[in-house]
N, C-alpha and C positions, 0 to 999 in steps of 0.2 A: 909375785906373780899379778899381772896388771889385767883387768877385766877383760883388754886384749886375748890375754893367753886364753884364760877361762871361756871367752865365745869360742874360741880357734877349737879348746879342748871340747864344748857339744858339739859346733860344727862336725869339726872328723872322726867323734868319737859316737860312742854311746850313751849313754842316762850313768853311768856308773866315771866315765871318764869327767863327766861336770864335773859330779858330786867330788873328784878325788881332789878337780884342779882346784874349786872351792875353799878343800880342805887346805890343801897347800899355801893356798893367796890367804884366808884368814889365819891358819894357824901350822905355820910350815915346821914346826920342830913336833911334831903329832904324828905317830908312826902308822897311817892309814893303811896299810900294805897289804895288810890280810880281806880290808874288804874290795884289791881286784878281783877276789875269787868267791868270799861269800857274801857281797850284796848282789853279783851277777846271779848266784845259786838262788837266792832269796829272790829277786826281781822278774830271772826267767822262769822260777817257780810260779811266784804269780801271775805272772802273762799268762802263759800255759793252762792253768786253775781257770782263767780266766776265760778264755778262747774254749778252753775244753766245756764248761758250765755251759757256757751259751751256745754251743751246739748239741750237747746234751738238750737242756731245754728244747732248742726249737727242732730234736731229731722226730722223723716221723713213727706214724703209732701211740706208744706211751713213752710222754716227756720223759726224763727224767730231772729233779730238780737241784743236785749241787751235784760235785766230784766226789764228794762222801760217799754218799750213795751209792753213784756207780761201781766203788770199791767194792762196796760192801755184795752188791748184785756179783761183781767180776769172781770175788770169794765161790762164792754160792757155784757161780757157773762152773770156776774152775774146780772145784770141789770134784765134781762125775756124781753120775744119778746113784743116790734119789736128787741131790741137788740140794742138799742139806745139812747146814751145821746146828751148835748148838751156839746157845750166847755165849759163851765161853769162849770157846774156837776161833765166834767173830770177832771178840775183842780182841783176841790174840795175833790174828789177822791183822786187825787193821791199827793195831795200837791207839785205840778209844776206850774213856770212860765208859762207865756201865751208863750212866746219863746220857751221853752222846749217842752211845748205840741205841737205847730204848728211844729214843728222839726217832731216829733214822728208819727204823724198826715200826713202829705206829706209821709213821708218814707212809713208807712203802707197802704195808699193809693196809693202809686205805687207801692209795691208788690204784693196788692190782697185782703187784709186783712179787708180792710173798704171801707165805701162809703160815701162821704155829702153829703146831698142835704137841701131842705126847710125844715123847720119843718110844718107837716099838720094845728099842733094846732096854731101856729104865723109865719105867711111868710115872717117876719121881724127875727128869729131865724134858727138858722140851727144845725141842725142833724147828728151826727155821728154814723154810724150803721157795724153792720159786714157783710161783702158782704154772698151768701149763701155760697161759699167756705171756706172762710175764717171761719164761724165757723164751719164748718166740721170738717178743718183741727185744729181748737184749741181745739173742743173736743178731737179730739185725743190726742193730744199733752197733753192739762189741764189732761189729767189720768196718764200719764208717770210721768208729773210732781209732782202729790202729790203721787205717786207710790216712786222717787228718796227721795223727802220727807220724806217718812216713815222711807228709809232703811238708809238717814242718821242720823236722830232719833233711830232709833232701836238700838245703843247703850247707850241708857238710859234706864233706867223703866220707867214703866206710872207711877208711883208716882213721880221721878222725872221731867220727861216731866208736870205734873202738878205742880209743884211746882215752877218751871221756867214760865212754863205761869202764875201763881198770879202772882211773881216779876215783870217779864216783863211789866204787864198789871199797874199794879202801881206804875212805871216808865213810864209809856206811856203815861196812864193820867196825870198826872204833865209836862211831855215834850209838850202834845199836848196843854195843857190850858197856856202853857209859851208860846205859836207861835201863838196862839190867839190874 
């Protein structure tokens, strides 16, 4: 494949098309067909995370440092009143290490999003819960976040969204089973 062919792939497609064209040019017998999907998933995930993180840090009210913190706050908010979970429940919901969770909890507590205290059911256990101010600020933020998700996906037809959701569910079920 000539440099002109690689340049055409760049101008006609996305960054993955360009990468695949470069591989075909450099090492034609190497099978990189899996990257048609995997590289696009990874690149889209990185770009979405970057977009979401930028918006979360710039949000009105209490800014959220990153998407990981947002995920933790979502888990607490989804849990329903009293909007509190144990660290073990949070680790399972977020698929995060103990050290990673501790860092998030320390930051979110310093910033006023959460508070930690003994469980009323088991005094040996700790509960992590949203503060009143944290919940009010998160409720405003999450509405804007889901609106942004809708805007991002507006380039897709409803049937395309459904098809993508179905195949990604199948892939995720397999990956989650392997991770257990």
